[in-house]
Backbone as ProteinMPNN parsed JSONL, in Angstrom:
{"seq_chain_A": "XXXXXXXXXXXXXXXXXXXXXXXXXXXXXXXXXXXXXXXXXXXXXXXXXXXXXXXXXXXXXXXXXXXXXXXXXXXXXXXXXXXXXXXXXXXXXXXXXXX", "coords_chain_A": {"N_chain_A": [[6.711, -2.027, 12.792], [5.537, -5.094, 11.805], [7.575, -7.499, 10.298], [7.332, -9.676, 7.489], [7.781, -12.749, 5.825], [6.698, -13.912, 3.594], [3.959, -13.496, 1.176], [1.531, -14.758, 1.738], [2.055, -14.708, 4.925], [2.05, -12.219, 5.509], [-0.613, -11.485, 4.707], [-2.16, -12.905, 6.689], [-1.027, -12.068, 8.863], [-1.843, -9.213, 9.068], [-4.973, -9.593, 8.7], [-5.144, -10.733, 11.329], [-4.689, -8.633, 12.61], [-6.725, -7.037, 12.427], [-7.408, -6.272, 9.698], [-9.521, -7.433, 8.035], [-10.912, -7.265, 5.653], [-11.291, -7.412, 1.882], [-9.614, -5.356, -0.62], [-9.982, -4.375, -3.723], [-8.195, -3.401, -6.578], [-8.752, -0.978, -9.014], [-8.685, 0.809, -12.087], [-8.974, 3.658, -11.22], [-9.655, 3.664, -8.788], [-10.181, 1.98, -5.839], [-12.05, -0.778, -4.371], [-14.349, -2.056, -2.245], [-16.427, -4.373, -0.597], [-18.845, -3.429, -2.216], [-18.217, -0.721, -2.336], [-16.767, 2.216, -3.745], [-13.288, 3.626, -3.582], [-11.969, 6.541, -3.946], [-8.346, 8.302, -4.275], [-8.456, 9.961, -2.162], [-10.004, 9.034, -0.308], [-9.189, 6.721, 1.251], [-6.479, 5.518, 3.465], [-3.31, 4.19, 3.26], [-1.854, 2.518, 5.769], [0.276, 0.699, 6.147], [2.751, -0.939, 4.342], [3.981, -3.929, 2.644], [6.471, -5.289, 0.762], [7.339, -7.794, -1.555], [9.753, -9.544, -3.172], [10.353, -12.16, -5.792], [12.805, -14.266, -5.642], [13.337, -15.834, -7.873], [11.503, -15.944, -9.516], [9.95, -13.513, -11.369], [7.25, -13.043, -11.516], [6.504, -13.603, -8.873], [6.656, -11.12, -7.409], [5.235, -8.956, -5.331], [3.202, -6.442, -3.549], [1.632, -6.206, -0.569], [-0.896, -4.112, 0.982], [-1.952, -2.671, 3.982], [-4.961, -1.135, 4.282], [-7.154, 1.59, 5.271], [-10.158, 2.875, 5.27], [-11.907, 6.143, 4.959], [-14.347, 5.997, 5.799], [-14.063, 3.659, 7.81], [-13.622, 1.056, 7.125], [-11.536, -1.743, 7.123], [-8.723, -3.211, 5.761], [-6.982, -5.459, 3.32], [-5.046, -5.089, 0.252], [-3.752, -6.483, -2.193], [-1.186, -6.36, -4.699], [0.552, -7.028, -7.768], [3.91, -5.873, -8.778], [6.006, -4.002, -11.039], [6.491, -5.199, -14.225], [4.087, -6.787, -14.19], [2.059, -5.429, -12.748], [-1.215, -3.809, -12.276], [-2.8, -1.846, -14.635], [-3.048, 1.628, -13.768], [-4.656, 4.91, -12.923], [-2.869, 8.093, -12.768], [-3.241, 9.312, -10.495], [-3.933, 7.335, -8.422], [-1.724, 5.809, -8.592], [0.291, 7.535, -7.486], [-0.684, 7.4, -4.843], [-0.207, 4.916, -4.263], [2.385, 4.309, -4.319], [3.837, 5.382, -2.284], [6.039, 6.005, 0.591], [6.353, 4.967, 3.49], [7.646, 3.546, 5.124]], "CA_chain_A": [[5.912, -2.66, 12.046], [6.084, -6.252, 11.672], [8.395, -8.01, 8.963], [6.624, -11.091, 6.922], [8.743, -13.327, 4.874], [5.805, -14.23, 2.33], [2.669, -12.673, 0.903], [0.374, -15.088, 2.525], [1.922, -14.4, 6.154], [1.645, -10.798, 5.449], [-2.173, -11.26, 4.738], [-2.396, -13.819, 7.649], [-0.939, -11.267, 9.996], [-2.921, -8.283, 8.888], [-6.048, -9.863, 8.989], [-5.186, -10.95, 12.744], [-4.647, -7.257, 13.491], [-8.181, -6.207, 12.236], [-7.458, -5.812, 8.454], [-10.1, -8.324, 7.68], [-11.755, -7.213, 4.432], [-10.459, -7.552, 0.665], [-9.874, -4.337, -1.415], [-9.6, -4.602, -5.146], [-7.815, -2.003, -7.339], [-9.45, -0.548, -10.351], [-7.775, 1.646, -12.767], [-8.903, 4.989, -10.722], [-9.979, 3.721, -7.135], [-10.087, 0.974, -5.073], [-13.223, -1.156, -4.234], [-14.552, -2.947, -1.162], [-18.067, -4.407, -0.312], [-19.465, -2.867, -3.214], [-17.92, 0.393, -2.413], [-15.648, 2.515, -4.538], [-12.977, 4.843, -3.024], [-10.774, 7.509, -4.611], [-7.359, 7.928, -3.485], [-8.638, 10.714, -0.74], [-11.037, 8.364, 0.524], [-8.365, 5.751, 2.257], [-5.128, 5.934, 4.106], [-2.446, 3.111, 3.465], [-1.244, 2.339, 7.176], [1.795, 0.153, 6.127], [2.918, -1.896, 3.209], [5.085, -5.031, 2.588], [6.901, -5.658, -0.598], [8.006, -9.121, -1.84], [10.565, -9.951, -4.414], [10.704, -13.097, -5.923], [14.235, -14.316, -6.138], [13.731, -16.706, -9.121], [10.285, -15.626, -10.585], [9.446, -12.213, -11.27], [5.645, -13.15, -11.088], [6.205, -13.479, -7.489], [6.778, -9.947, -6.885], [3.793, -8.239, -5.109], [2.888, -5.498, -2.65], [0.672, -5.966, 0.044], [-1.058, -3.092, 1.414], [-2.761, -2.246, 4.841], [-5.798, -0.032, 3.928], [-8.256, 1.992, 6.109], [-10.971, 3.737, 4.535], [-12.273, 7.148, 5.944], [-15.673, 5.282, 6.512], [-13.863, 2.741, 8.846], [-13.3, -0.156, 6.729], [-10.031, -2.026, 6.954], [-8.567, -4.501, 4.954], [-5.742, -5.614, 2.527], [-4.862, -4.985, -1.041], [-2.396, -7.347, -2.814], [-0.998, -6.018, -6.17], [1.978, -7.184, -8.37], [4.48, -4.714, -9.234], [6.647, -4.31, -12.423], [5.42, -5.606, -15.654], [2.602, -7.41, -14.011], [1.132, -4.762, -12.12], [-2.335, -3.622, -12.823], [-2.847, -0.308, -15.037], [-4.024, 2.752, -12.71], [-4.512, 6.151, -13.303], [-1.614, 8.719, -12.128], [-3.586, 9.757, -9.166], [-3.76, 6.117, -7.682], [-0.193, 5.482, -8.646], [0.918, 8.551, -6.651], [-1.149, 6.823, -3.576], [0.234, 3.622, -3.911], [3.806, 4.174, -4.34], [4.325, 6.306, -1.126], [7.321, 5.215, 1.179], [5.828, 5.527, 4.928], [8.309, 2.56, 6.115]], "C_chain_A": [[6.576, -4.144, 11.856], [6.625, -6.657, 10.441], [7.674, -9.367, 8.734], [7.739, -11.616, 5.857], [7.824, -13.861, 3.538], [4.493, -13.526, 2.269], [1.618, -13.228, 1.962], [0.621, -14.637, 4.164], [1.643, -13.015, 6.328], [-0.141, -10.585, 5.669], [-2.601, -11.763, 5.96], [-2.465, -12.604, 8.959], [-1.689, -9.937, 10.086], [-4.126, -8.526, 9.402], [-6.317, -10.261, 10.688], [-5.214, -9.41, 13.387], [-5.869, -6.263, 13.03], [-8.409, -6.021, 10.456], [-8.17, -7.037, 7.5], [-10.731, -8.393, 6.027], [-10.552, -7.169, 3.295], [-10.925, -6.254, 0.021], [-9.352, -4.84, -2.772], [-9.336, -3.361, -5.738], [-8.456, -2.215, -8.723], [-8.755, 0.485, -10.88], [-7.689, 3.314, -11.95], [-9.534, 5.048, -9.436], [-9.755, 2.407, -6.977], [-11.519, 0.575, -4.567], [-13.25, -2.266, -3.175], [-16.108, -3.139, -0.711], [-18.813, -3.47, -1.015], [-19.47, -1.274, -3.208], [-16.882, 1.023, -3.074], [-15.012, 3.526, -3.612], [-11.648, 5.422, -3.726], [-9.572, 7.472, -3.87], [-7.644, 9.105, -2.152], [-9.396, 10.182, 0.064], [-10.544, 7.305, 1.543], [-6.986, 6.308, 2.472], [-4.42, 4.244, 3.802], [-1.601, 3.352, 5.007], [0.032, 1.794, 6.802], [1.734, -0.621, 4.562], [4.017, -2.861, 3.304], [5.411, -5.31, 1.146], [7.526, -6.846, -0.697], [8.702, -9.323, -3.066], [10.684, -11.311, -4.755], [11.936, -13.358, -6.304], [14.385, -15.278, -7.304], [12.557, -16.368, -10.337], [9.844, -14.607, -10.397], [7.504, -12.054, -11.051], [5.326, -13.324, -9.616], [6.469, -12.25, -6.639], [5.366, -9.187, -6.693], [4.055, -7.267, -3.878], [1.676, -5.884, -1.762], [0.403, -5.026, 1.179], [-2.098, -3.158, 2.741], [-3.648, -1.155, 4.689], [-6.822, 0.24, 5.064], [-8.774, 3.242, 5.41], [-11.537, 4.879, 5.476], [-13.719, 6.764, 6.527], [-15.425, 4.005, 7.456], [-13.635, 1.459, 8.386], [-11.911, -0.518, 6.764], [-9.91, -3.346, 6.606], [-7.246, -4.809, 4.302], [-6.114, -5.41, 1.117], [-3.628, -5.419, -1.484], [-2.286, -6.735, -4.183], [0.479, -6.302, -6.481], [2.458, -5.933, -8.616], [5.57, -5.218, -10.294], [5.942, -4.405, -13.362], [4.261, -6.184, -15.291], [1.938, -6.787, -13.111], [-0.245, -4.187, -12.899], [-2.37, -2.164, -13.266], [-3.421, 0.552, -14.262], [-3.748, 3.908, -13.138], [-3.215, 7.114, -12.21], [-1.871, 8.804, -10.613], [-3.391, 8.423, -8.13], [-2.355, 5.762, -7.676], [0.73, 6.297, -7.804], [0.627, 7.874, -4.966], [-0.341, 5.686, -3.094], [1.966, 3.454, -3.801], [4.488, 5.283, -3.349], [5.622, 5.35, -0.339], [7.151, 5.618, 2.635], [6.929, 4.518, 5.795], [9.498, 3.312, 6.773]], "O_chain_A": [[7.784, -4.367, 11.775], [6.127, -6.147, 9.438], [7.441, -10.111, 9.687], [8.438, -10.859, 5.184], [8.421, -14.189, 2.513], [4.001, -13.016, 3.276], [1.005, -12.553, 2.789], [-0.368, -14.237, 4.78], [0.991, -12.655, 7.308], [-0.745, -9.852, 6.451], [-3.503, -11.1, 6.472], [-3.398, -12.303, 9.703], [-2.137, -9.593, 11.179], [-4.517, -7.91, 10.393], [-7.413, -10.135, 11.234], [-5.697, -9.127, 14.483], [-5.94, -5.049, 13.225], [-9.5, -5.665, 10.01], [-7.629, -7.518, 6.505], [-10.939, -9.427, 5.393], [-9.353, -6.986, 3.508], [-12.107, -5.913, -0.022], [-8.407, -5.623, -2.871], [-10.029, -2.365, -5.538], [-8.629, -3.259, -9.353], [-8.132, 1.164, -10.064], [-6.694, 4.036, -12.008], [-9.926, 6.1, -8.931], [-9.206, 1.714, -7.833], [-12.261, 1.524, -4.312], [-12.443, -3.195, -3.137], [-16.868, -2.192, -0.51], [-19.461, -2.657, -0.356], [-20.311, -0.586, -3.787], [-15.853, 0.349, -3.04], [-15.723, 4.245, -2.909], [-10.59, 4.838, -3.961], [-9.532, 6.746, -2.877], [-6.921, 8.985, -1.163], [-9.58, 10.696, 1.167], [-11.231, 6.982, 2.513], [-6.459, 7.251, 1.881], [-5.048, 3.238, 4.134], [-0.844, 4.299, 5.216], [0.999, 2.468, 7.16], [0.73, -0.765, 3.865], [4.969, -2.6, 4.04], [4.478, -5.565, 0.385], [8.391, -7.029, 0.159], [8.018, -9.232, -4.085], [11.258, -11.895, -3.837], [12.338, -12.762, -7.304], [15.521, -15.527, -7.707], [12.642, -16.475, -11.56], [9.258, -14.429, -9.329], [6.815, -11.159, -10.562], [4.189, -13.232, -9.151], [6.507, -12.282, -5.409], [4.58, -8.885, -7.59], [5.12, -7.361, -3.269], [0.602, -5.857, -2.364], [1.134, -4.979, 2.169], [-3.151, -3.752, 2.506], [-3.141, -0.068, 4.97], [-7.297, -0.684, 5.725], [-8.167, 4.258, 5.072], [-11.647, 4.636, 6.678], [-14.135, 7.206, 7.598], [-16.388, 3.351, 7.857], [-13.425, 0.621, 9.263], [-11.078, 0.333, 6.453], [-10.595, -4.32, 6.917], [-6.291, -4.3, 4.889], [-7.282, -5.518, 0.743], [-2.569, -4.848, -1.223], [-3.331, -6.6, -4.819], [1.424, -5.972, -5.764], [1.715, -4.955, -8.69], [5.953, -6.378, -10.445], [4.86, -3.83, -13.481], [3.331, -6.109, -16.093], [1.109, -7.471, -12.511], [-0.243, -4.159, -14.13], [-2.038, -1.285, -12.471], [-4.568, 0.212, -13.971], [-2.685, 4.102, -13.728], [-2.829, 6.736, -11.104], [-1.084, 8.504, -9.716], [-2.717, 8.553, -7.108], [-1.864, 5.401, -6.606], [1.816, 5.849, -7.437], [1.485, 7.852, -4.083], [0.092, 5.485, -1.959], [2.57, 2.538, -3.242], [5.503, 5.919, -3.633], [6.001, 4.234, -0.696], [7.79, 6.596, 3.022], [7.056, 4.684, 7.009], [10.2, 2.746, 7.61]]}, "name": "protein", "num_of_chains": 1, "seq": "XXXXXXXXXXXXXXXXXXXXXXXXXXXXXXXXXXXXXXXXXXXXXXXXXXXXXXXXXXXXXXXXXXXXXXXXXXXXXXXXXXXXXXXXXXXXXXXXXXX"}
């Protein structure tokens, strides 16, 4: 897996590798191109965590996502106190450690 120094490098690198769409996090699903995906409808193929050395607002995770119907894209989410509220089911899916 490629290592990236910044969130923008991770997004650019993943897009170059075919993860061209943008996924958005909702409380109990993710959305892309007008479609909603529950936790069983997609896989996280890799993720990259970034910790801000001076600003907790810089803490983020970039996920590479593939849906069961073939969509490939990225999801960027803050973590810690700045993370989006999500259901327990989505939290389990997003908190895996495949590295």
